PDB file with SEQRES, HELIX, SHEET and CRYST1 records, atoms N, CA, C and O in Angstrom:
SEQRES   1 A   53  MET ASP ILE SER SER TYR LYS HIS PRO ASP ALA SER THR          
SEQRES   2 A   53  LEU VAL CYS PHE VAL TYR ASP PRO ASP ALA LEU ILE LYS          
SEQRES   3 A   53  ASN PRO ASN VAL ILE ILE ASP ASP LEU GLU LYS LEU SER          
SEQRES   4 A   53  ARG ASP GLU LEU SER VAL ARG VAL PHE ILE TYR PRO ARG          
SEQRES   5 A   53  HIS                                                          
HELIX    1 AA1 ILE A    3  SER A    5  5                                   3    
HELIX    2 AA2 PRO A   28  GLU A   36  1                                   9    
SHEET    1 AA1 2 THR A  13  TYR A  19  0                                        
SHEET    2 AA1 2 SER A  44  TYR A  50  1                                        
CRYST1    1.000    1.000    1.000  90.00  90.00  90.00 P 1           1          
ATOM      1  N   MET A   1     -49.797 -24.986  -4.759  1.00  0.00           N  
ATOM      2  CA  MET A   1     -48.701 -25.747  -5.278  1.00  0.00           C  
ATOM      3  C   MET A   1     -49.024 -27.235  -5.156  1.00  0.00           C  
ATOM      4  O   MET A   1     -49.418 -27.702  -4.087  1.00  0.00           O  
ATOM      5  N   ASP A   2     -48.864 -27.948  -6.208  1.00  0.00           N  
ATOM      6  CA  ASP A   2     -49.162 -29.362  -6.229  1.00  0.00           C  
ATOM      7  C   ASP A   2     -47.911 -30.162  -5.967  1.00  0.00           C  
ATOM      8  O   ASP A   2     -47.252 -30.611  -6.904  1.00  0.00           O  
ATOM      9  N   ILE A   3     -47.570 -30.349  -4.691  1.00  0.00           N  
ATOM     10  CA  ILE A   3     -46.352 -31.014  -4.309  1.00  0.00           C  
ATOM     11  C   ILE A   3     -46.321 -32.438  -4.832  1.00  0.00           C  
ATOM     12  O   ILE A   3     -45.248 -32.953  -5.146  1.00  0.00           O  
ATOM     13  N   SER A   4     -47.495 -33.098  -4.934  1.00  0.00           N  
ATOM     14  CA  SER A   4     -47.516 -34.471  -5.415  1.00  0.00           C  
ATOM     15  C   SER A   4     -46.983 -34.649  -6.818  1.00  0.00           C  
ATOM     16  O   SER A   4     -46.605 -35.756  -7.200  1.00  0.00           O  
ATOM     17  N   SER A   5     -46.946 -33.583  -7.589  1.00  0.00           N  
ATOM     18  CA  SER A   5     -46.441 -33.711  -8.945  1.00  0.00           C  
ATOM     19  C   SER A   5     -44.914 -33.684  -9.030  1.00  0.00           C  
ATOM     20  O   SER A   5     -44.342 -33.939 -10.090  1.00  0.00           O  
ATOM     21  N   TYR A   6     -44.266 -33.378  -7.926  1.00  0.00           N  
ATOM     22  CA  TYR A   6     -42.805 -33.355  -7.894  1.00  0.00           C  
ATOM     23  C   TYR A   6     -42.291 -34.686  -7.399  1.00  0.00           C  
ATOM     24  O   TYR A   6     -42.227 -34.936  -6.195  1.00  0.00           O  
ATOM     25  N   LYS A   7     -41.924 -35.542  -8.346  1.00  0.00           N  
ATOM     26  CA  LYS A   7     -41.436 -36.887  -8.007  1.00  0.00           C  
ATOM     27  C   LYS A   7     -40.165 -37.182  -8.770  1.00  0.00           C  
ATOM     28  O   LYS A   7     -40.108 -36.970  -9.981  1.00  0.00           O  
ATOM     29  N   HIS A   8     -39.168 -37.655  -8.102  1.00  0.00           N  
ATOM     30  CA  HIS A   8     -37.940 -38.087  -8.725  1.00  0.00           C  
ATOM     31  C   HIS A   8     -37.322 -39.113  -7.777  1.00  0.00           C  
ATOM     32  O   HIS A   8     -37.228 -38.861  -6.576  1.00  0.00           O  
ATOM     33  N   PRO A   9     -36.911 -40.232  -8.285  1.00  0.00           N  
ATOM     34  CA  PRO A   9     -36.386 -41.286  -7.408  1.00  0.00           C  
ATOM     35  C   PRO A   9     -35.136 -40.896  -6.611  1.00  0.00           C  
ATOM     36  O   PRO A   9     -34.870 -41.469  -5.555  1.00  0.00           O  
ATOM     37  N   ASP A  10     -34.377 -39.930  -7.113  1.00  0.00           N  
ATOM     38  CA  ASP A  10     -33.147 -39.500  -6.452  1.00  0.00           C  
ATOM     39  C   ASP A  10     -33.287 -38.242  -5.637  1.00  0.00           C  
ATOM     40  O   ASP A  10     -32.302 -37.776  -5.064  1.00  0.00           O  
ATOM     41  N   ALA A  11     -34.487 -37.667  -5.562  1.00  0.00           N  
ATOM     42  CA  ALA A  11     -34.698 -36.441  -4.846  1.00  0.00           C  
ATOM     43  C   ALA A  11     -35.476 -36.672  -3.566  1.00  0.00           C  
ATOM     44  O   ALA A  11     -36.486 -37.376  -3.547  1.00  0.00           O  
ATOM     45  N   SER A  12     -34.983 -36.064  -2.493  1.00  0.00           N  
ATOM     46  CA  SER A  12     -35.679 -36.200  -1.205  1.00  0.00           C  
ATOM     47  C   SER A  12     -36.146 -34.854  -0.658  1.00  0.00           C  
ATOM     48  O   SER A  12     -36.854 -34.792   0.347  1.00  0.00           O  
ATOM     49  N   THR A  13     -35.735 -33.767  -1.340  1.00  0.00           N  
ATOM     50  CA  THR A  13     -36.107 -32.436  -0.904  1.00  0.00           C  
ATOM     51  C   THR A  13     -36.494 -31.561  -2.079  1.00  0.00           C  
ATOM     52  O   THR A  13     -35.813 -31.530  -3.105  1.00  0.00           O  
ATOM     53  N   LEU A  14     -37.607 -30.846  -1.910  1.00  0.00           N  
ATOM     54  CA  LEU A  14     -38.027 -29.829  -2.879  1.00  0.00           C  
ATOM     55  C   LEU A  14     -37.721 -28.491  -2.251  1.00  0.00           C  
ATOM     56  O   LEU A  14     -38.217 -28.179  -1.169  1.00  0.00           O  
ATOM     57  N   VAL A  15     -36.911 -27.704  -2.918  1.00  0.00           N  
ATOM     58  CA  VAL A  15     -36.529 -26.351  -2.459  1.00  0.00           C  
ATOM     59  C   VAL A  15     -37.270 -25.316  -3.256  1.00  0.00           C  
ATOM     60  O   VAL A  15     -37.187 -25.286  -4.484  1.00  0.00           O  
ATOM     61  N   CYS A  16     -37.998 -24.461  -2.559  1.00  0.00           N  
ATOM     62  CA  CYS A  16     -38.768 -23.389  -3.184  1.00  0.00           C  
ATOM     63  C   CYS A  16     -38.075 -22.063  -2.814  1.00  0.00           C  
ATOM     64  O   CYS A  16     -37.934 -21.736  -1.636  1.00  0.00           O  
ATOM     65  N   PHE A  17     -37.659 -21.328  -3.809  1.00  0.00           N  
ATOM     66  CA  PHE A  17     -37.015 -20.036  -3.591  1.00  0.00           C  
ATOM     67  C   PHE A  17     -37.886 -18.940  -4.165  1.00  0.00           C  
ATOM     68  O   PHE A  17     -38.240 -18.965  -5.344  1.00  0.00           O  
ATOM     69  N   VAL A  18     -38.224 -17.990  -3.334  1.00  0.00           N  
ATOM     70  CA  VAL A  18     -39.067 -16.867  -3.753  1.00  0.00           C  
ATOM     71  C   VAL A  18     -38.223 -15.590  -3.571  1.00  0.00           C  
ATOM     72  O   VAL A  18     -37.771 -15.282  -2.468  1.00  0.00           O  
ATOM     73  N   TYR A  19     -38.025 -14.865  -4.668  1.00  0.00           N  
ATOM     74  CA  TYR A  19     -37.308 -13.599  -4.624  1.00  0.00           C  
ATOM     75  C   TYR A  19     -38.333 -12.503  -4.549  1.00  0.00           C  
ATOM     76  O   TYR A  19     -39.159 -12.343  -5.448  1.00  0.00           O  
ATOM     77  N   ASP A  20     -38.277 -11.736  -3.457  1.00  0.00           N  
ATOM     78  CA  ASP A  20     -39.260 -10.681  -3.183  1.00  0.00           C  
ATOM     79  C   ASP A  20     -38.583  -9.342  -2.881  1.00  0.00           C  
ATOM     80  O   ASP A  20     -38.673  -8.855  -1.754  1.00  0.00           O  
ATOM     81  N   PRO A  21     -37.914  -8.745  -3.852  1.00  0.00           N  
ATOM     82  CA  PRO A  21     -37.133  -7.536  -3.596  1.00  0.00           C  
ATOM     83  C   PRO A  21     -37.986  -6.334  -3.161  1.00  0.00           C  
ATOM     84  O   PRO A  21     -37.497  -5.429  -2.485  1.00  0.00           O  
ATOM     85  N   ASP A  22     -39.265  -6.338  -3.558  1.00  0.00           N  
ATOM     86  CA  ASP A  22     -40.129  -5.206  -3.245  1.00  0.00           C  
ATOM     87  C   ASP A  22     -40.988  -5.414  -2.007  1.00  0.00           C  
ATOM     88  O   ASP A  22     -41.873  -4.612  -1.709  1.00  0.00           O  
ATOM     89  N   ALA A  23     -40.720  -6.491  -1.296  1.00  0.00           N  
ATOM     90  CA  ALA A  23     -41.431  -6.842  -0.055  1.00  0.00           C  
ATOM     91  C   ALA A  23     -42.935  -6.890  -0.260  1.00  0.00           C  
ATOM     92  O   ALA A  23     -43.696  -6.369   0.555  1.00  0.00           O  
ATOM     93  N   LEU A  24     -43.357  -7.508  -1.335  1.00  0.00           N  
ATOM     94  CA  LEU A  24     -44.756  -7.655  -1.616  1.00  0.00           C  
ATOM     95  C   LEU A  24     -45.429  -8.704  -0.726  1.00  0.00           C  
ATOM     96  O   LEU A  24     -46.639  -8.666  -0.499  1.00  0.00           O  
ATOM     97  N   ILE A  25     -44.635  -9.618  -0.241  1.00  0.00           N  
ATOM     98  CA  ILE A  25     -45.130 -10.633   0.683  1.00  0.00           C  
ATOM     99  C   ILE A  25     -45.087 -10.035   2.098  1.00  0.00           C  
ATOM    100  O   ILE A  25     -44.011  -9.828   2.657  1.00  0.00           O  
ATOM    101  N   LYS A  26     -46.234  -9.770   2.651  1.00  0.00           N  
ATOM    102  CA  LYS A  26     -46.297  -9.085   3.933  1.00  0.00           C  
ATOM    103  C   LYS A  26     -46.005  -9.986   5.133  1.00  0.00           C  
ATOM    104  O   LYS A  26     -45.492  -9.518   6.149  1.00  0.00           O  
ATOM    105  N   ASN A  27     -46.326 -11.267   5.021  1.00  0.00           N  
ATOM    106  CA  ASN A  27     -46.057 -12.159   6.109  1.00  0.00           C  
ATOM    107  C   ASN A  27     -45.427 -13.455   5.573  1.00  0.00           C  
ATOM    108  O   ASN A  27     -46.113 -14.468   5.441  1.00  0.00           O  
ATOM    109  N   PRO A  28     -44.146 -13.422   5.271  1.00  0.00           N  
ATOM    110  CA  PRO A  28     -43.500 -14.565   4.647  1.00  0.00           C  
ATOM    111  C   PRO A  28     -43.531 -15.835   5.509  1.00  0.00           C  
ATOM    112  O   PRO A  28     -43.503 -16.944   4.975  1.00  0.00           O  
ATOM    113  N   ASN A  29     -43.585 -15.682   6.805  1.00  0.00           N  
ATOM    114  CA  ASN A  29     -43.587 -16.874   7.692  1.00  0.00           C  
ATOM    115  C   ASN A  29     -44.823 -17.740   7.435  1.00  0.00           C  
ATOM    116  O   ASN A  29     -44.755 -18.965   7.530  1.00  0.00           O  
ATOM    117  N   VAL A  30     -45.939 -17.109   7.114  1.00  0.00           N  
ATOM    118  CA  VAL A  30     -47.187 -17.874   6.845  1.00  0.00           C  
ATOM    119  C   VAL A  30     -46.993 -18.721   5.594  1.00  0.00           C  
ATOM    120  O   VAL A  30     -47.357 -19.897   5.575  1.00  0.00           O  
ATOM    121  N   ILE A  31     -46.430 -18.137   4.567  1.00  0.00           N  
ATOM    122  CA  ILE A  31     -46.208 -18.894   3.310  1.00  0.00           C  
ATOM    123  C   ILE A  31     -45.217 -20.031   3.570  1.00  0.00           C  
ATOM    124  O   ILE A  31     -45.459 -21.167   3.162  1.00  0.00           O  
ATOM    125  N   ILE A  32     -44.136 -19.742   4.226  1.00  0.00           N  
ATOM    126  CA  ILE A  32     -43.137 -20.750   4.530  1.00  0.00           C  
ATOM    127  C   ILE A  32     -43.758 -21.890   5.316  1.00  0.00           C  
ATOM    128  O   ILE A  32     -43.599 -23.056   4.954  1.00  0.00           O  
ATOM    129  N   ASP A  33     -44.454 -21.565   6.376  1.00  0.00           N  
ATOM    130  CA  ASP A  33     -45.104 -22.605   7.200  1.00  0.00           C  
ATOM    131  C   ASP A  33     -46.090 -23.436   6.402  1.00  0.00           C  
ATOM    132  O   ASP A  33     -46.089 -24.664   6.495  1.00  0.00           O  
ATOM    133  N   ASP A  34     -46.934 -22.776   5.616  1.00  0.00           N  
ATOM    134  CA  ASP A  34     -47.940 -23.482   4.850  1.00  0.00           C  
ATOM    135  C   ASP A  34     -47.321 -24.471   3.851  1.00  0.00           C  
ATOM    136  O   ASP A  34     -47.780 -25.606   3.730  1.00  0.00           O  
ATOM    137  N   LEU A  35     -46.298 -24.040   3.152  1.00  0.00           N  
ATOM    138  CA  LEU A  35     -45.675 -24.897   2.141  1.00  0.00           C  
ATOM    139  C   LEU A  35     -44.860 -26.014   2.776  1.00  0.00           C  
ATOM    140  O   LEU A  35     -44.868 -27.147   2.293  1.00  0.00           O  
ATOM    141  N   GLU A  36     -44.166 -25.701   3.844  1.00  0.00           N  
ATOM    142  CA  GLU A  36     -43.335 -26.717   4.472  1.00  0.00           C  
ATOM    143  C   GLU A  36     -44.182 -27.800   5.166  1.00  0.00           C  
ATOM    144  O   GLU A  36     -43.710 -28.912   5.399  1.00  0.00           O  
ATOM    145  N   LYS A  37     -45.419 -27.461   5.485  1.00  0.00           N  
ATOM    146  CA  LYS A  37     -46.338 -28.472   6.058  1.00  0.00           C  
ATOM    147  C   LYS A  37     -46.719 -29.517   5.029  1.00  0.00           C  
ATOM    148  O   LYS A  37     -47.266 -30.559   5.392  1.00  0.00           O  
ATOM    149  N   LEU A  38     -46.445 -29.268   3.747  1.00  0.00           N  
ATOM    150  CA  LEU A  38     -46.760 -30.213   2.708  1.00  0.00           C  
ATOM    151  C   LEU A  38     -45.703 -31.327   2.582  1.00  0.00           C  
ATOM    152  O   LEU A  38     -45.820 -32.223   1.747  1.00  0.00           O  
ATOM    153  N   SER A  39     -44.688 -31.244   3.420  1.00  0.00           N  
ATOM    154  CA  SER A  39     -43.688 -32.302   3.426  1.00  0.00           C  
ATOM    155  C   SER A  39     -44.345 -33.613   3.762  1.00  0.00           C  
ATOM    156  O   SER A  39     -45.335 -33.665   4.491  1.00  0.00           O  
ATOM    157  N   ARG A  40     -43.784 -34.667   3.222  1.00  0.00           N  
ATOM    158  CA  ARG A  40     -44.257 -36.010   3.532  1.00  0.00           C  
ATOM    159  C   ARG A  40     -43.059 -36.948   3.667  1.00  0.00           C  
ATOM    160  O   ARG A  40     -41.920 -36.517   3.489  1.00  0.00           O  
ATOM    161  N   ASP A  41     -43.289 -38.179   3.968  1.00  0.00           N  
ATOM    162  CA  ASP A  41     -42.189 -39.104   4.251  1.00  0.00           C  
ATOM    163  C   ASP A  41     -41.141 -39.127   3.150  1.00  0.00           C  
ATOM    164  O   ASP A  41     -39.947 -39.103   3.446  1.00  0.00           O  
ATOM    165  N   GLU A  42     -41.552 -39.173   1.899  1.00  0.00           N  
ATOM    166  CA  GLU A  42     -40.637 -39.328   0.794  1.00  0.00           C  
ATOM    167  C   GLU A  42     -40.134 -37.991   0.218  1.00  0.00           C  
ATOM    168  O   GLU A  42     -39.238 -37.969  -0.626  1.00  0.00           O  
ATOM    169  N   LEU A  43     -40.721 -36.881   0.686  1.00  0.00           N  
ATOM    170  CA  LEU A  43     -40.284 -35.586   0.115  1.00  0.00           C  
ATOM    171  C   LEU A  43     -40.401 -34.491   1.184  1.00  0.00           C  
ATOM    172  O   LEU A  43     -41.478 -34.222   1.716  1.00  0.00           O  
ATOM    173  N   SER A  44     -39.267 -33.881   1.472  1.00  0.00           N  
ATOM    174  CA  SER A  44     -39.219 -32.734   2.370  1.00  0.00           C  
ATOM    175  C   SER A  44     -39.345 -31.474   1.551  1.00  0.00           C  
ATOM    176  O   SER A  44     -38.757 -31.374   0.474  1.00  0.00           O  
ATOM    177  N   VAL A  45     -40.109 -30.496   2.046  1.00  0.00           N  
ATOM    178  CA  VAL A  45     -40.274 -29.234   1.357  1.00  0.00           C  
ATOM    179  C   VAL A  45     -39.590 -28.139   2.196  1.00  0.00           C  
ATOM    180  O   VAL A  45     -39.859 -27.991   3.388  1.00  0.00           O  
ATOM    181  N   ARG A  46     -38.717 -27.391   1.552  1.00  0.00           N  
ATOM    182  CA  ARG A  46     -38.049 -26.236   2.199  1.00  0.00           C  
ATOM    183  C   ARG A  46     -38.346 -25.006   1.407  1.00  0.00           C  
ATOM    184  O   ARG A  46     -38.291 -25.032   0.177  1.00  0.00           O  
ATOM    185  N   VAL A  47     -38.662 -23.924   2.077  1.00  0.00           N  
ATOM    186  CA  VAL A  47     -39.007 -22.661   1.428  1.00  0.00           C  
ATOM    187  C   VAL A  47     -38.128 -21.550   1.934  1.00  0.00           C  
ATOM    188  O   VAL A  47     -37.916 -21.400   3.138  1.00  0.00           O  
ATOM    189  N   PHE A  48     -37.611 -20.760   0.989  1.00  0.00           N  
ATOM    190  CA  PHE A  48     -36.748 -19.633   1.322  1.00  0.00           C  
ATOM    191  C   PHE A  48     -37.292 -18.400   0.616  1.00  0.00           C  
ATOM    192  O   PHE A  48     -37.497 -18.428  -0.597  1.00  0.00           O  
ATOM    193  N   ILE A  49     -37.527 -17.327   1.344  1.00  0.00           N  
ATOM    194  CA  ILE A  49     -37.970 -16.077   0.772  1.00  0.00           C  
ATOM    195  C   ILE A  49     -36.928 -15.024   1.058  1.00  0.00           C  
ATOM    196  O   ILE A  49     -36.618 -14.741   2.216  1.00  0.00           O  
ATOM    197  N   TYR A  50     -36.384 -14.441  -0.002  1.00  0.00           N  
ATOM    198  CA  TYR A  50     -35.319 -13.413   0.147  1.00  0.00           C  
ATOM    199  C   TYR A  50     -35.577 -12.234  -0.745  1.00  0.00           C  
ATOM    200  O   TYR A  50     -36.197 -12.408  -1.794  1.00  0.00           O  
ATOM    201  N   PRO A  51     -35.152 -11.068  -0.404  1.00  0.00           N  
ATOM    202  CA  PRO A  51     -34.634 -10.737   0.910  1.00  0.00           C  
ATOM    203  C   PRO A  51     -35.751 -10.664   1.950  1.00  0.00           C  
ATOM    204  O   PRO A  51     -36.896 -10.361   1.615  1.00  0.00           O  
ATOM    205  N   ARG A  52     -35.424 -10.936   3.179  1.00  0.00           N  
ATOM    206  CA  ARG A  52     -36.410 -10.839   4.258  1.00  0.00           C  
ATOM    207  C   ARG A  52     -36.370  -9.397   4.740  1.00  0.00           C  
ATOM    208  O   ARG A  52     -35.306  -8.871   5.066  1.00  0.00           O  
ATOM    209  N   HIS A  53     -37.514  -8.774   4.781  1.00  0.00           N  
ATOM    210  CA  HIS A  53     -37.625  -7.367   5.191  1.00  0.00           C  
ATOM    211  C   HIS A  53     -38.118  -7.245   6.609  1.00  0.00           C  
ATOM    212  O   HIS A  53     -38.269  -6.134   7.117  1.00  0.00           O  
TER     213      HIS A  53                                                      
END                                                                             
């Protein structure tokens, strides 16, 4: 994901929602942690994966 391409003067948070009804993501915490580490001073990244199995 290229977080640097998400720029808007009025936005301070990028919300990523992943719908995984078949539980194809075996370790969602790894994905959440990796993406949220991309947060920077001007943009916070939040990731939600549902449903959590």
